[in-house]
ZAMARGU-4260 file (C-alpha; in steps of 0.2 Angstrom, whole numbers, plus 5000, padded with zeros to 4 digits):
<rodrens>
0) 4918/4649/5884 | 4930/4663/5879 | 4930/4670/5862 | 4946/4671/5852 | 4956/4686/5856
5) 4949/4690/5873 | 4960/4691/5888 | 4957/4678/5902 | 4964/4674/5919 | 4966/4657/5927
10) 4972/4651/5944 | 4980/4634/5944 | 4980/4622/5959 | 4995/4611/5954 | 5000/4597/5966
15) 5016/4600/5975 | 5032/4592/5968 | 5037/4577/5978 | 5056/4575/5979 | 5063/4559/5973
20) 5076/4549/5983 | 5082/4531/5985 | 5075/4519/5973 | 5062/4531/5966 | 5077/4543/5961
25) 5086/4528/5953 | 5071/4523/5943 | 5069/4541/5937 | 5087/4541/5932 | 5085/4524/5923
30) 5070/4532/5913 | 5080/4548/5909 | 5095/4538/5904 | 5085/4528/5892 | 5077/4544/5884
35) 5095/4551/5882 | 5101/4536/5872 | 5110/4526/5886 | 5108/4509/5893 | 5113/4509/5911
40) 5125/4495/5917 | 5130/4501/5934 | 5122/4515/5945 | 5127/4523/5961 | 5117/4538/5968
45) 5119/4549/5983 | 5109/4564/5989 | 5117/4581/5987 | 5113/4597/5996 | 5097/4605/5990
50) 5098/4620/5978 | 5089/4635/5985 | 5084/4652/5978 | 5070/4665/5979 | 5060/4672/5965
55) 5052/4689/5965 | 5036/4691/5955 | 5039/4702/5939 | 5032/4720/5940 | 5032/4721/5959
60) 5039/4737/5967 | 5055/4734/5978 | 5045/4737/5994 | 5032/4724/5990 | 5045/4711/5985
65) 5049/4706/6003 | 5031/4701/6005 | 5029/4691/5989 | 5044/4679/5987 | 5042/4662/5979
70) 5054/4651/5987 | 5063/4639/5975 | 5070/4622/5982 | 5077/4608/5972 | 5082/4592/5980
75) 5097/4585/5971 | 5104/4568/5968 | 5121/4564/5960 | 5121/4548/5949 | 5138/4540/5944
80) 5140/4524/5935 | 5143/4516/5918 | 5132/4514/5903 | 5132/4509/5885 | 5128/4522/5871
85) 5113/4516/5861 | 5107/4531/5852 | 5122/4544/5849 | 5110/4558/5843 | 5099/4557/5858
90) 5114/4557/5870 | 5122/4572/5860 | 5105/4582/5863 | 5105/4577/5881 | 5123/4583/5884
95) 5119/4599/5875 | 5103/4604/5884 | 5104/4594/5900 | 5089/4584/5908 | 5076/4587/5922
100) 5068/4603/5929 | 5082/4610/5938 | 5094/4615/5924 | 5092/4634/5929 | 5099/4629/5946
105) 5114/4620/5940 | 5106/4603/5940 | 5104/4591/5925 | 5122/4592/5918 | 5128/4576/5910
110) 5146/4573/5911 | 5152/4558/5901 | 5169/4550/5898 | 5176/4534/5891 | 5176/4520/5904
115) 5192/4512/5908 | 5196/4496/5900 | 5195/4481/5912 | 5212/4473/5916
</rodrens>
């Protein structure tokens, strides 16, 4: 057991993130929408090209960076549909901060507009 104030180092073996698509992605959005104060009425989803980037470890010399690149790959899905606002404060917070893990890569933006009145 480490004493308070001592430096420690750890290695984490985290499981790979499995991209969601199809019904699994739709289920994810239903949960996220509920957490954002929305009740989903209709839903359409479609895959979008993945967001890709590279991340160089901090503190590495430029010559070493080519050897130590962490590749970043975010699978993306676009969700369209209609919903009823159930919790305006939760929705406001979700619109301001976005949702999901890929916000730094342009994902997680909520764009809302009034639905057209049915004729």
